[in-house]
C-alpha positions as CSV (number, residue, x, y, z in Angstrom):
1,M,0.1,0.0,-0.1
2,S,1.3,3.3,-0.7
3,Q,0.7,6.9,0.7
4,F,1.8,10.3,-0.1
5,D,3.0,12.7,2.8
6,P,2.6,16.4,1.7
7,R,5.2,18.0,4.1
8,S,6.2,21.5,3.5
9,K,8.3,20.1,0.6
10,K,7.0,21.0,-3.2
11,D,6.9,17.4,-4.1
12,P,4.9,14.7,-1.9
13,E,6.9,11.8,-0.6
14,E,5.8,8.4,-1.3
15,F,6.2,5.5,1.1
16,Q,5.1,1.9,1.8
17,V,3.8,0.7,5.1
18,P,3.6,-3.0,5.9
19,Q,0.4,-2.7,8.3
20,L,-2.1,-0.3,8.6
21,R,-5.0,-0.3,11.0
22,F,-7.8,2.2,11.0
23,L,-8.6,3.6,14.7
24,G,-11.4,6.2,14.0
25,E,-12.5,9.5,12.8
26,Q,-10.3,12.7,13.6
27,D,-12.7,15.4,14.5
28,G,-12.7,18.7,16.2
29,P,-13.1,22.5,15.1
30,P,-9.8,22.7,13.3
31,E,-10.5,19.5,11.7
32,R,-13.9,20.3,10.4
33,E,-12.6,23.4,9.0
34,L,-10.1,21.3,7.1
35,K,-12.7,18.9,5.9
36,C,-14.6,21.9,4.6
37,A,-11.8,23.4,2.7
38,L,-11.0,19.9,1.3
39,A,-14.7,19.1,0.4
40,Q,-14.8,22.3,-1.8
41,C,-11.6,21.2,-3.4
42,F,-13.1,17.8,-4.3
43,Q,-16.2,19.0,-5.7
44,N,-14.2,20.2,-8.6
45,D,-12.2,17.0,-8.9
46,Q,-14.0,14.4,-10.6
47,S,-11.6,11.5,-9.3
48,V,-12.7,11.7,-5.7
49,I,-15.1,9.3,-4.7
50,T,-15.0,9.4,-0.9
51,A,-12.7,11.1,1.6
52,Y,-12.1,10.2,5.5
53,L,-10.1,12.0,8.2
54,A,-9.0,9.3,10.2
55,R,-6.5,8.0,12.9
56,V,-4.4,5.4,11.7
57,A,-1.7,3.1,13.2
58,Y,1.1,1.9,11.0
59,G,2.0,-1.2,13.1
60,G,2.9,0.3,16.7
61,E,0.8,1.9,19.3
62,S,1.1,5.3,18.3
63,F,-1.1,6.9,15.6
64,A,-1.2,9.4,12.9
65,V,-3.9,11.5,11.1
66,A,-4.5,10.7,7.8
67,L,-6.7,11.8,4.9
68,C,-8.1,8.7,3.2
69,L,-9.1,9.0,-0.1
70,R,-11.0,6.5,-2.6
71,G,-10.4,7.6,-6.0
72,Q,-11.3,6.3,-9.5
73,L,-7.6,6.8,-10.4
74,G,-5.7,5.3,-7.6
75,P,-2.8,7.2,-6.2
76,D,-2.8,10.7,-7.7
77,R,0.4,12.7,-7.0
78,G,-1.3,15.9,-8.3
79,L,-4.2,15.4,-6.0
80,A,-1.7,15.1,-3.2
81,E,0.1,18.3,-4.0
82,K,-3.2,20.3,-4.1
83,V,-4.2,18.8,-0.5
84,G,-0.8,19.4,0.6
85,K,-1.2,23.4,-0.4
86,I,-4.5,23.4,1.4
87,F,-3.3,21.9,4.7
88,A,-0.2,24.0,4.9
89,S,-2.3,27.3,4.2
90,M,-4.2,26.2,7.2
91,F,-1.7,24.5,9.5
92,G,1.6,25.8,8.6
93,G,4.6,23.9,6.8
94,H,5.8,22.6,10.4
95,E,2.7,20.1,10.5
96,H,2.0,17.1,8.2
97,L,-1.0,15.0,6.9
98,D,-0.5,11.7,5.5
99,I,-2.5,10.8,2.5
100,I,-3.7,7.3,1.8
101,F,-5.4,6.3,-1.4
102,L,-7.8,3.4,-0.4
103,N,-8.5,0.3,-2.3
104,E,-12.0,-1.1,-2.3
105,M,-11.3,-3.5,0.9
106,Q,-9.5,-0.8,2.8
107,E,-12.4,1.5,2.5
108,A,-14.7,-1.3,3.8
109,E,-12.6,-1.6,6.9
110,L,-12.3,2.1,7.5
111,A,-16.1,2.5,6.9
112,K,-16.5,0.4,10.2
113,V,-15.0,3.2,12.4
114,C,-15.2,6.5,10.5
115,K,-17.6,8.3,8.3
116,P,-16.8,10.0,5.1
117,F,-16.9,13.7,5.2
118,F,-16.9,13.7,1.5
119,P,-19.1,11.1,-0.2
120,S,-19.3,11.5,-4.0
121,W,-22.6,10.6,-5.4
122,R,-21.0,10.5,-9.1
123,E,-20.1,6.9,-8.4
124,G,-22.0,4.6,-10.5
125,A,-23.8,7.6,-12.1
């Protein structure tokens, strides 16, 4: 499974993780502002089907916050860059947000513990 980490760098960094667990939704006032900004971006991007903001563990006990996307095209570096710019404009370059492009099975697992903040009704249309 691959994911992008759009830190303050111009190009997102792609890396592989051997194990991934979805822990639940990440929510609060700053996260709701981020979700709103991202949803506006995704409305214009025909490739995004669903989006979640979730707490994830990559094998250990600690967790990270990740934007989990189900798209029609799979991993999308251009979309990761757009998301990184939105995130950096709101939280600064010193923070980071992992981006995970989900497959169907991963989305089914995530949906058990987290609601999407951006469902696209274009799927199947």
